[in-house]
Structures are given as structure tokens and as C-alpha cells.
N, C-alpha and C positions, 0 to 999 in steps of 0.2 A: 623659901616656903616648902615644906615637907611635901615629897611626893607619896601618893598613896601607894600601898602595897600591891603590885600587879606582877603577874607572871612576866619573865624576862622577854617572852615573845611579844607581849603586848606593848612593852616599851620599845622594842625594835620597830614595830609596824607603825607606832605612834611617831617614832623618829623619821621613818620613811616618809610618812604623810607630812610631817611639818617641815623636814628639810627639802622636800620637793618644791617649796616656795608656794604652795597653794593654799596652806593654812599658817596662822599665827599661833602663838603659844597658848592662847586661851582654849578651853575645852568646849566653849559654846560657838557653834558655827550655824550660819543661817543656811536655809535651803538654797539661796543664790550662790553662796560660797561652795558648798557641796556639788551643786549643780555644774558650776564652772570647772571644778576640779575633775569631775566626771567627764565633762565634755572634751576638756583638753587631753585626759588620759585616753579616752577612746580615740580621739583623733590621732594620737601617737600610734595606736593600734592599727590604723588605717595603713601603716607600712609594714605589717606583719607579713605580706606577700613577698617583700623584697629580699630579706634575708634567706627565705625558703628558696627562692630562685638563684640567689647567690650560691648557697650550699649545693643545690643541684648542678649548677655549672662546674663544681669541682669533679663531677662524675658521679656523686651519689645520686641515686634514682630518687624521684620525687617522694614516694611513700617512706623510704628510709631517711630522707632529709627531715621529714616531720619528726620522726622518732628522735633523731640526733638533737635537733633544735630544742625539743621540750625536755629532753634528759639532762641538759647542761645546768639548768637552774637548780637541779637537785644537788649539785656540788655544794651549794650554798645553803639550801633549804633543809637538807637532811639533818645536819647538827642542830639547827634551830627547833625541828620537830622533835628531836630526842630531849632537848633541853625543856621544851615546854609542852610535852605530851600530857603532863598531869592537868594542864589547863582544859583539855578536852573533856574532862570529867562531866558527865551528864549531856554532852552534845556529840559524843563520838558517832553514834548512829546517824543522825542528820548531816553531820560533816562528811561522812563517807558517801552518803546517797548524793548530796550536793556535788561532791567531788567527782562522782561517776558521771552524773549528768553533764557537768560542765566539761569533763574530760571528753566525753562523747561529742560534745558541741565543738570543741577545739580540734579533735581528730578529724570530724567530718568536714569542718570549715577549712582546714589547712589542706586536706586532700582534695577539697573541692577547688581551691586556689591552684592546686598543681594540675588538676584534670580539666578544667574549663577555663574561661577567661576571668582575670580579675574583676572586671565589671559584673559579670553575671553572678560569679560567686559571692560577691559582696551583697548585691542587691537582693538575691533570693535568701541569703541569710538575714537581711534586714526586713523580712516580715515579722520580725520579732515583737515590734510594738504591739501588733494585733494579739499574738500569744499573750504578751506579758499583761496588756490590759485586761485581757479576759479572765487570766489566772488572778490578777490583782483583785478584780471585781468580785468574782465568785469565790475566791479561797481566802483573800486577805482584807475583804471589806474596803477595798480601795475605792474612794468616790469617783464616779464617771462623770467629770465635768464638762461644760461646754468648751472650755479651753483645751482639755485634753482631746475632745473629738475634733476640734479645729486643727490641733497640732497634728493628729494622725491624718486627716484629710489633706492638709498641706504636704505632709511628708511623703504620702503616697501619690500625690500628684506629681511630686518630683520624681519618684521611682518610675511613674509611667513615662515621664519625658526622658529619663535616663536610658529607658529601654526602647527608645523611638528611632534607633538607628539601622533597624533591620538586621540585627546582630544574628538572629536566629537563622538567616540564610548562609551568612559567611561561616557561623559557628553552629552547627546543628545541636540540640539538646543531647546531652550524655550523661554519664553516671556521676560526673562532677556537679552537674546542675542538681541532682536529687541529693547528694552529699549536702550541698549548701543549704538546701530547703530544710532539710531534717536537722541540720546543725542549729538553725534557729529555734526550733521547737524545744530541742534539749537545753539550749541555753536559757530559754524563757523559764523551763522548769528549775533549772539550777539557781538562776537569779532569784526566782520566787521563794526557794528554800532559804537562800540568804536572809531574805526579809523576814520570813516566817521564824528562823532560828537566828535572830540577829545577835546573840551571844557567843556564836562559834568564833574562836580565836582566829585570827586572819592567817597568820603565818603558818600554822600547822594545816589549816584549810587549803592554802596554796600550795603547800607540799603534797598533800593528797592529790590536789588537782593535777600536778605535773606528774606525780606518779601514775595516776589513772590515764592521763593523755599518753604518756610514754608506753605504757603496758598496751592500751587500745590501739594505738598507732602501730606497735610492732606486730600485732595481730593483724591489722589491715595489710601491713606490708609483706609479712610472711606467708599469710594464708589467703587473703583475698585477692592481692595482686601477684602473689608468688614471686616477689623481687628477690634475687640473691642478696646476701649480706654485702655491704660496701668493703672495699679494701681498706686495711689500716691506714695505708698511706693517704687515701682520700680523706679519711676522718682527721688525720693530723693537719691536713691542708686546710679543711674547712672549720676546725676547732676555734681559731681567733675569732672568725666571723660570728660563729655560733655564740661564743662567750660574750662578745661585745653586744650583740643585738638581744640575745635571750635574757642575760643577766643585768647588764649595765642599763640598757635602754628600756626594755619592755618589762621586766619584773617589777620594778617600782609602780609602773602604771597599772599593772594587773592588781597589785595590792590595793592601790587606790580604788580601782573599779569594784573589787570585791567588797571593800570596806564601806564605801558610800553606797553601794547596792543593799546594804544592811540597813541603811537609815532612811532612804527614799523609797517612795512606792515603786513597784515594778514598771508600771505604764509610764511613769516619768522617767525612769532609767531607759526604757526602750527608746523613748523619743530623743534623749540626750545623747546616747551612744551612737546615733545615726550620724554623728560628726565624723565617724570613721568612714562613711561612704564617700564623704566629700574628699577627704585626704587620699583614699585608695583610688577614687577616679582620677584625682588631679595627677597624682605620683604615677599612676599606670599610663596616663595620657602623655606625660613627659619622658618616662623611661621605656615605655613599650610602644614604639611607633606603630606596631601592627594592631594596637587597640586604640585608635584614635576617637576623639570625642567632638560630637557635632554641637552646634550652637544650642539646639533644644536640650541636649544633654547637660550643658553647662548652666542653663536656666534650671534644669531639674536639681542639679547639685546645689545651687543657691537657694531653691525651694526648701531642701532638706535642711540646710543650715538655719534657715528662717523658722522652720517648724521647731527646731531646738531653741531658739532665741524666744519664741513664745513661751516655752516653759521656764526658762532661766529667771526672769525678773520676780516671780512669785514664790512666796513661801514663808515658812516661819523659822524660828532658831531651834537647832537641835544640838544635843550633846554628844560630843565624839569621845567617848570613854567606856 
């Protein structure tokens, strides 16, 4: 069967989506399939904190580890942007705006992970379903259904339980908590832009996002935190870790999240990506003994997962092209 004429970058992202195992070769996918792909990709994002801490352990201070980690995917993405730049015709402005919003979200969230506990950074970030639902209803005419309200209520019950360990006594509120809270707002704006301008090609957009994240993170590191540049030896030591985690593991997941966000309503996206909370909490509990989880917190984690499952089984079929 002859393939339609698409820009090279569109073929690459479709290949990424299909080769990930989430999609078969048909161009028509149900909301359920897209939701499952989004949920699993967001769950992988729950490990975002881990490589940042690994890079920091090599001697690179936290703020610069964020810069270094987000700069690595540009090795792969920049040539693709050059090849597919013409495909941005008519959507360059929205793509740049969305990239800056998501870049701000990434920068604030990553620095939040470095400045406060993994638990608090993740939870404050995941107030996003509120912002996404409000933006979806008032800007994108997303229907506010009883099922959506139930999902949000269950999810935030889970968040309350996750915060029930008196963490504020052991770890007082700090700048990292503010970063995490603001990151969720910028993420919601960026995701709403993806739905509003759903024809933005994903790989050029992803390149812009990582450029924006790298640049904004460098401003944070150099001006806000006034952290000295890392030594070249440290960068060489951290390079394999950054490449494996940022390019091989997380970059395909980001592409899937961005593409599926163009197809599903923002409120649904906000609920489903809360799978990241569960993975972040469990991985932090296992790998960071100084951040233990109590029984009520585990109940909260499963409540969040259940909120996502409420969303998954319902939907229509959508065309991914």
C-alpha cells in the first residue's frame, strides 16, 4: 500500500509511536489505546528524578544537572528540526509558545525535584488536572462530565492521603515547592496549546521544547542560583547516564505524551498522566530511604491509579495522522 506524502519528521514520530509497542500499524486508534499509551509513557516519566540525582552525584550541582540532562536530546533532535522545519509552516508561532510554556514547566519541575523531596515536588506538580480541566472547559469546549469530576475527586483524595505523613514538619516548605506548584500551571497551558493547535508536527515541537528547557534551565543555574559551571571532567563522567536516560529511555515517552495530548482533551490528559505520581512515589520509597511511605500514602497512590483507570475504558476512535 502506498504511503501518503508526509514530511520526514512525521514519518519518524509515527515510527516512534508504532515501534514503542503501544500502537499497531492502523491509523485509527481508540481513546482507550491512546489513553493506555499516555498512561504508560507518563509512568516512565515518574523516574525523571532518578537520572537527575545520578548526574548530581557525579559532582554537577543540581541546577546544572537539569541543563545537561535536557541538552543531550538535542544531539538527535536538532538534525531532525533542520530536515523538517518547513513542516512548521503556519504553526511556528503556536509551536514556539507551547515550547516555552512546556520548557518552563520542565525547568521548574526538574529544579523542584532537586530542591525539595520527590514526593512533594510530584504532588504539587500534579495539581495540573484542575488547571487542565478548567482550561479545557473554558477554552477548548471540553465537556465537564460526571465521570471527569469523579476522577478528579478520587485523584485528589489520593493526593491528600499521600500528603498525610507530616512531611511539612520534617521538610519545611521551600523554593522547590513553589517551583513544583508553578510547573503544573505552565504544563497545563502548554498541553492545552497542543490540543488547540493539534497540527503542530511533534519532532520539531519536541526540539523547541528541549531548546527552551535547556536555555531557561541555564538562566536558572547561572542567574537565579548563581551556580558555577561544572568541570568538563564531571560532564564526561555524567554523559553516558544522561544519554541513556534522556535520549533512549525518556525521549520516545515524551514524543508519545506530546502527540497523544494533541488528540485527547486536556482534562483527560491531566488525569491519565497522574500515573507518574505512583511511579515516582514507589521508586522514591525504594531508592530514597530518607523519604519513606506510610500505609495511608500507599492507599493514596492506588487511589490515583484508580482515578486514571476510571478514564481509560471510555472513548471513541481517533485518527493518528
